[in-house]
C-alpha positions in Angstrom: -190.7 -38.9 -227.6 -187.9 -37.9 -230.0 -184.1 -37.7 -230.0 -182.4 -35.2 -232.3 -178.8 -35.4 -233.6 -177.1 -32.9 -235.8 -173.9 -34.3 -237.4 -171.5 -31.7 -239.0 -174.4 -29.6 -240.2 -173.6 -26.6 -242.4 -176.1 -24.1 -244.0 -174.9 -21.8 -246.7 -177.4 -19.5 -248.3 -177.4 -18.7 -252.1 -175.7 -15.3 -251.5 -172.7 -17.1 -249.8 -173.7 -16.4 -246.2 -172.6 -19.2 -243.9 -175.4 -19.2 -241.4 -174.5 -22.5 -239.6 -170.9 -23.8 -239.7 -170.2 -27.5 -239.0 -172.5 -27.8 -236.0 -172.8 -31.2 -234.2 -175.3 -31.4 -231.4 -177.4 -34.1 -229.6 -180.7 -33.6 -227.9 -181.7 -36.5 -225.6 -185.2 -37.9 -225.2 -187.2 -35.5 -223.0 -184.4 -33.0 -222.8 -185.0 -29.2 -222.7 -182.1 -27.9 -224.9 -181.7 -24.1 -225.3 -179.9 -22.6 -228.2 -178.4 -19.3 -227.0 -176.7 -16.5 -228.8 -177.0 -13.0 -230.2 -179.2 -12.1 -233.1 -177.8 -13.5 -236.4 -175.7 -16.3 -234.8 -177.6 -19.0 -236.7 -179.7 -20.5 -233.8 -183.0 -20.0 -235.6 -181.6 -21.5 -238.8 -180.7 -24.6 -236.8 -184.3 -24.8 -235.6 -185.7 -24.4 -239.1 -183.5 -27.2 -240.4 -184.7 -29.5 -237.6 -188.2 -28.5 -238.5 -187.6 -29.2 -242.2 -188.3 -25.6 -243.2 -184.6 -25.3 -244.4 -182.4 -27.9 -246.0 -178.9 -28.3 -244.7 -176.1 -27.7 -247.3 -174.0 -30.5 -245.8 -174.3 -32.8 -242.8 -177.0 -35.0 -241.4 -180.1 -34.4 -239.2 -181.3 -37.5 -237.4 -184.6 -37.9 -235.6 -184.8 -41.0 -233.4 -181.6 -42.2 -235.1 -183.2 -42.0 -238.6 -181.9 -39.7 -241.3 -184.4 -36.9 -241.7 -182.8 -34.6 -244.3 -185.4 -35.3 -246.9 -188.3 -35.9 -244.6 -191.1 -33.4 -245.1 -192.1 -31.3 -242.0 -195.5 -32.9 -241.6 -193.8 -36.3 -241.1 -191.4 -35.2 -238.4 -193.8 -35.3 -235.4 -192.8 -31.8 -234.4 -194.7 -28.7 -233.2 -193.3 -25.2 -233.5 -194.0 -22.1 -231.5 -193.1 -18.9 -233.2 -192.0 -15.5 -231.9 -195.0 -13.7 -233.4 -197.6 -16.3 -232.2 -198.7 -16.9 -235.9 -202.4 -17.2 -234.9 -205.3 -17.2 -237.4 -207.0 -13.9 -236.8 -210.4 -15.0 -238.2 -210.6 -18.1 -235.9 -211.5 -18.2 -232.2 -209.1 -19.4 -229.6 -210.7 -22.8 -229.6 -210.5 -23.1 -233.4 -206.8 -22.0 -233.4 -205.9 -24.6 -230.8 -207.9 -27.3 -232.5 -206.8 -26.5 -236.0 -204.0 -29.2 -236.2 -206.4 -31.8 -235.0 -208.9 -30.7 -237.7 -206.3 -31.1 -240.4 -205.5 -34.6 -239.0 -209.1 -35.6 -239.3 -209.9 -35.9 -235.6 -213.7 -36.0 -235.0 -215.3 -32.9 -233.5 -216.2 -34.3 -230.1 -212.7 -35.8 -229.1 -211.2 -32.7 -230.7 -213.2 -30.4 -228.5 -212.3 -32.4 -225.4 -208.6 -32.2 -226.1 -208.8 -28.5 -226.8 -210.7 -27.9 -223.5 -208.1 -30.0 -221.6 -205.2 -28.1 -223.1 -206.8 -24.7 -222.6 -207.6 -25.5 -219.0 -204.0 -26.5 -218.3 -202.8 -23.2 -219.8 -205.3 -21.1 -217.9 -207.2 -19.9 -221.0 -210.3 -22.1 -220.8 -212.5 -19.0 -220.3 -211.4 -17.3 -223.6 -212.0 -20.1 -226.1 -214.7 -18.1 -227.9 -212.6 -15.0 -228.3 -210.6 -13.9 -231.3 -206.8 -13.4 -231.0 -207.3 -9.6 -231.3 -209.3 -9.7 -228.1 -206.4 -11.3 -226.1 -203.4 -9.9 -224.3 -199.9 -10.8 -225.4 -199.6 -13.4 -222.7 -202.9 -15.1 -223.6 -201.9 -15.2 -227.3 -198.7 -16.9 -226.4 -200.6 -19.4 -224.4 -202.9 -20.1 -227.4 -199.8 -20.7 -229.6 -198.5 -23.1 -226.9 -201.8 -24.8 -226.8 -201.9 -25.3 -230.5 -198.5 -27.0 -230.3 -199.3 -29.1 -227.3 -202.7 -30.4 -228.5 -200.9 -32.3 -231.3 -199.0 -34.4 -228.7 -195.8 -34.1 -230.7 -192.5 -35.9 -230.1 -190.6 -32.7 -230.3 -191.2 -29.0 -229.5 -189.4 -26.3 -231.4 -189.7 -22.8 -229.9 -188.3 -19.8 -231.6 -187.9 -16.9 -229.1 -191.6 -17.3 -228.0 -191.4 -14.8 -225.2 -189.3 -12.0 -226.8 -192.4 -9.9 -227.6 -193.7 -9.8 -224.0 -192.8 -7.5 -221.1 -190.3 -8.6 -218.6 -192.7 -9.5 -215.8 -194.8 -11.7 -218.1 -191.7 -13.3 -219.5 -190.6 -14.4 -216.1 -194.1 -15.9 -215.4 -194.4 -17.7 -218.7 -190.9 -19.2 -218.7 -191.7 -20.9 -215.4 -195.0 -22.1 -216.9 -193.4 -23.3 -220.1 -190.5 -25.2 -218.5 -192.8 -26.8 -216.0 -195.4 -27.8 -218.6 -192.8 -29.3 -221.0 -191.2 -31.3 -218.3 -194.6 -32.6 -217.1 -195.3 -33.7 -220.7 -191.8 -35.2 -221.1 -191.5 -33.9 -224.6 -188.0 -33.2 -226.1 -187.7 -29.4 -226.7 -185.3 -27.2 -228.6 -185.8 -23.6 -227.4 -184.1 -20.6 -229.2 -183.4 -17.4 -227.3 -181.0 -14.5 -227.0 -181.9 -14.0 -223.3 -179.4 -15.6 -221.0 -181.8 -15.5 -218.1 -184.2 -17.7 -220.0 -181.4 -20.1 -221.0 -179.9 -20.5 -217.5 -183.3 -20.9 -215.7 -185.1 -23.1 -218.2 -182.6 -25.4 -219.8 -181.4 -28.9 -219.0 -178.4 -28.0 -221.3 -177.4 -24.9 -223.1 -175.7 -24.7 -226.5 -174.1 -21.3 -227.1 -173.5 -20.1 -230.7 -171.7 -17.3 -232.3 -171.6 -16.5 -236.1 -172.9 -20.0 -236.9 -170.3 -21.8 -234.8 -171.1 -23.8 -231.7 -169.0 -22.4 -228.9 -170.0 -24.5 -225.9 -172.5 -27.1 -224.7 -173.3 -28.0 -221.1 -175.6 -27.6 -218.2 -176.3 -24.0 -217.1 -173.9 -24.6 -214.2 -171.2 -25.8 -216.5 -171.3 -23.1 -219.1 -171.6 -20.4 -216.5 -169.1 -21.8 -214.0 -166.5 -23.2 -216.4 -167.0 -21.6 -219.9 -165.1 -23.3 -222.7 -164.1 -20.1 -224.5 -163.5 -16.5 -223.8 -166.6 -15.5 -225.8 -168.8 -17.7 -223.6 -167.2 -16.3 -220.5 -168.0 -12.7 -221.6 -171.4 -13.5 -223.0 -172.8 -15.1 -219.8 -173.3 -13.2 -216.6 -174.4 -9.7 -215.4 -172.3 -7.8 -215.0 -170.0 -9.3 -217.6 -166.9 -11.2 -216.4 -163.9 -9.1 -215.8 -161.3 -10.1 -218.4 -157.7 -8.9 -217.8 -154.4 -9.4 -219.6 -151.9 -11.1 -217.4 -148.2 -11.9 -217.8 -147.2 -15.3 -216.3 -144.1 -15.9 -214.3 -143.4 -19.3 -212.7 -141.6 -19.6 -209.3 -141.1 -23.4 -209.4 -142.6 -25.3 -206.4 -143.8 -22.0 -204.9 -146.4 -20.2 -207.0 -147.3 -18.8 -210.4 -147.3 -15.0 -210.5 -150.0 -13.4 -212.6 -148.9 -9.8 -213.3 -151.9 -7.6 -213.9 -150.1 -4.4 -214.9 -149.1 -2.7 -211.7 -150.3 -5.5 -209.4 -150.1 -9.3 -209.2 -152.0 -12.3 -208.0 -150.3 -15.5 -206.9 -151.6 -19.0 -207.8 -150.3 -21.5 -205.3 -148.3 -24.3 -206.7 -150.5 -26.9 -205.0 -153.5 -25.6 -207.0 -154.0 -28.2 -209.8 -154.5 -25.4 -212.4 -151.0 -24.0 -211.6 -149.3 -26.7 -213.8 -151.5 -25.8 -216.8 -150.9 -22.1 -216.4 -147.2 -22.6 -215.8 -146.8 -23.7 -219.5 -147.3 -20.1 -220.4 -144.2 -18.8 -218.4 -143.0 -15.6 -219.9 -146.2 -15.2 -222.0 -149.5 -13.4 -221.7 -152.9 -15.0 -221.0 -156.3 -13.8 -220.1 -157.5 -14.0 -216.5 -161.3 -13.8 -215.9 -163.0 -13.0 -212.6 -166.7 -12.5 -212.0 -168.0 -9.9 -209.6 -169.0 -12.6 -207.1 -165.4 -13.6 -206.8 -164.4 -10.2 -205.5 -165.1 -8.9 -202.0 -164.3 -5.4 -200.6 -161.9 -5.6 -197.6 -160.1 -3.2 -195.3 -156.8 -1.7 -196.6 -153.9 -3.8 -195.5 -155.8 -7.1 -195.4 -153.4 -10.0 -196.1 -154.0 -12.5 -198.9 -154.9 -12.1 -202.6 -155.9 -8.4 -202.6 -156.0 -5.9 -205.4 -156.0 -2.1 -204.8 -158.0 0.2 -207.0 -159.8 3.5 -207.2 -163.5 3.8 -208.1 -164.1 5.2 -211.5 -167.9 5.3 -211.2 -170.8 3.6 -209.5 -174.0 2.1 -210.7 -177.0 1.9 -208.3 -179.4 -1.0 -209.0 -181.6 -0.8 -205.9 -180.7 -4.2 -204.3 -177.0 -3.6 -204.9 -174.5 -1.2 -206.3 -171.7 -1.9 -208.8 -168.4 -0.2 -208.4 -166.0 -0.1 -211.4 -162.4 0.1 -210.3 -159.2 1.1 -212.0 -156.5 -1.3 -210.8 -153.9 -0.4 -213.4 -154.5 -3.5 -215.5 -155.4 -3.8 -219.2 -158.9 -5.0 -220.2 -159.6 -7.5 -222.9 -162.6 -6.2 -224.9 -165.2 -8.7 -226.1 -168.1 -7.7 -228.3 -170.1 -9.0 -231.3 -170.2 -5.7 -233.1 -168.8 -4.4 -236.3 -165.9 -5.5 -238.6 -162.2 -4.9 -238.9 -160.7 -1.6 -237.9 -158.3 0.4 -240.1 -155.3 2.4 -238.8 -157.1 5.7 -239.3 -160.1 4.9 -237.2 -159.3 6.4 -233.8 -162.3 8.5 -232.8 -166.1 8.6 -233.0 -168.8 6.2 -232.0 -168.9 4.2 -235.3 -165.2 3.6 -235.2 -165.3 2.4 -231.6 -168.0 -0.2 -232.5 -165.9 -1.4 -235.4 -162.9 -1.8 -233.2 -164.9 -3.8 -230.7 -165.9 -6.2 -233.4 -162.3 -6.5 -234.6 -161.1 -7.3 -231.1 -163.8 -10.0 -230.8 -162.6 -11.6 -233.9 -159.1 -11.5 -232.5 -160.3 -13.0 -229.2 -161.9 -16.1 -230.6 -160.5 -16.5 -234.0 -163.9 -17.7 -235.0 -165.1 -14.9 -237.4 -165.6 -17.1 -240.4 -165.2 -20.8 -240.9 -164.4 -21.5 -237.2 -164.1 -24.9 -235.6 -166.4 -26.5 -233.1 -165.4 -26.2 -229.5 -163.1 -29.0 -228.2 -164.1 -31.0 -225.1 -160.5 -30.7 -223.8 -158.4 -27.5 -224.0 -155.3 -27.5 -226.3 -152.4 -25.2 -226.5 -150.3 -23.7 -229.3 -152.0 -25.4 -232.2 -154.0 -24.0 -235.1 -153.8 -20.9 -237.1 -156.2 -18.6 -235.3 -155.0 -15.1 -234.6 -153.7 -14.5 -231.1 -155.9 -12.3 -228.8 -152.8 -11.1 -227.1 -150.6 -10.1 -230.0 -150.1 -6.4 -229.4 -153.2 -4.7 -230.9 -151.9 -1.2 -230.4 -153.4 1.6 -228.4 -156.6 1.7 -230.5 -157.7 -1.6 -229.0 -156.5 -1.3 -225.4 -158.1 0.4 -222.4 -157.6 0.4 -218.6 -159.6 -2.4 -216.9 -162.7 -1.3 -215.1 -163.1 -4.1 -212.6 -166.8 -4.6 -211.6 -167.3 -5.2 -207.9 -170.6 -5.7 -206.1 -171.3 -3.5 -203.1 -174.2 -2.9 -200.7 -177.0 -0.7 -201.9 -175.9 3.0 -201.9 -172.6 2.5 -200.2 -170.8 5.3 -198.4 -168.2 5.7 -201.2 -168.2 7.6 -204.5 -166.1 8.0 -207.6 -162.5 8.6 -206.8 -162.5 6.6 -203.5 -159.8 4.0 -203.0 -161.0 0.4 -202.6 -159.3 -2.9 -201.7 -160.8 -6.1 -202.9 -160.0 -9.7 -202.0 -159.9 -12.2 -204.9 -161.1 -15.8 -204.6 -158.3 -17.5 -206.4 -160.3 -20.8 -206.8 -162.9 -18.8 -208.9 -160.5 -17.4 -211.5 -160.8 -18.4 -215.1 -157.8 -18.7 -217.5 -157.8 -18.5 -221.3 -155.0 -18.8 -223.8 -154.1 -16.5 -226.7 -156.8 -18.1 -229.0 -159.6 -17.7 -226.4 -159.7 -21.3 -225.3 -159.9 -22.3 -221.7 -156.7 -23.3 -219.8 -157.6 -25.9 -217.3 -156.9 -29.5 -216.3 -159.9 -31.9 -216.7 -162.1 -28.8 -216.9 -165.4 -30.4 -217.9 
């Protein structure tokens, strides 16, 4: 098998576009690593550099500890599965799967046996004589997988292999792919923009934005304790509720988090209270996922927020209520560019403003820095997310809360929600996590 190490890898295209910015990442022997991020974040470029299809501008790529920057693709012991299957239309399924073996000079009889074994394992043993045009999308993807597996490589590289399939088939194939890869014990780098694929398939997830690595960890780590505000907002459905909070410390008692018209109180004996207390008199971002919020009866004691339902979304198995609690939302999006003072109305200007706010949130719009393994405070020259952006970038928070399917409430109804204080997330003005020994 193969280990992969990227050391301070940067890729700048001839037109000046920085596709990958100072990325360092290790993939262990037999590990299933998923590169996750929106379109254009640089994840496929990373994959192509590991494959040898692109040369890094700076930095080193190591395979099994050996420098591979100048190693041709054929000598890297890799197999790649593409988004568009890349099958030869004039060849049969069997010929497509066996093509790498034919190029390697494997004799016809052992080649046929290996093709039959792989096709049987993938459930396509009965279509070996067909052409790709006679197959369904799922079958074609299995053929592409078979062509990669039959080579017995040390490393699988998969570039959004399921994105062209319908949702039901994607769910079926992602279970098959992850099971098969683990059975083979082959190191795998899998690129996707689908967080469901990442969180269900990966041993570890590396999340990217605009060429910069934002966070790396197990699915539980990146979802439960995201390193940055961007990661917190990117993962989860519905998105994490992100609210602006003013911090006031009552020494040896609690830390008050003022959310506009209401407040939550972090007990002093909570280990996170000391870290948050450093921001006394300042503003931070408080994140809370829908699963941390529970509807309760009015007047219930404890950490309770009062709100009024703005609107409901019915999803069959549950409903989502969006509450106005008098707080200010922090907007996170990957769209658009900077906003100008005159852009106040219209769909296009709103998209641009969202993009501008995202740049303010993370400060990682250009030559950003790799995420730190420990949070820091007050250093660096990134723009504050909480410096007053003016009314064009602010809106009332719409707190997402899970309810039973088709509840007996509607828009305009008041609702009280209990907040699990141990499930809150705290981020500083630069979008970095505030926590003690957080990972």
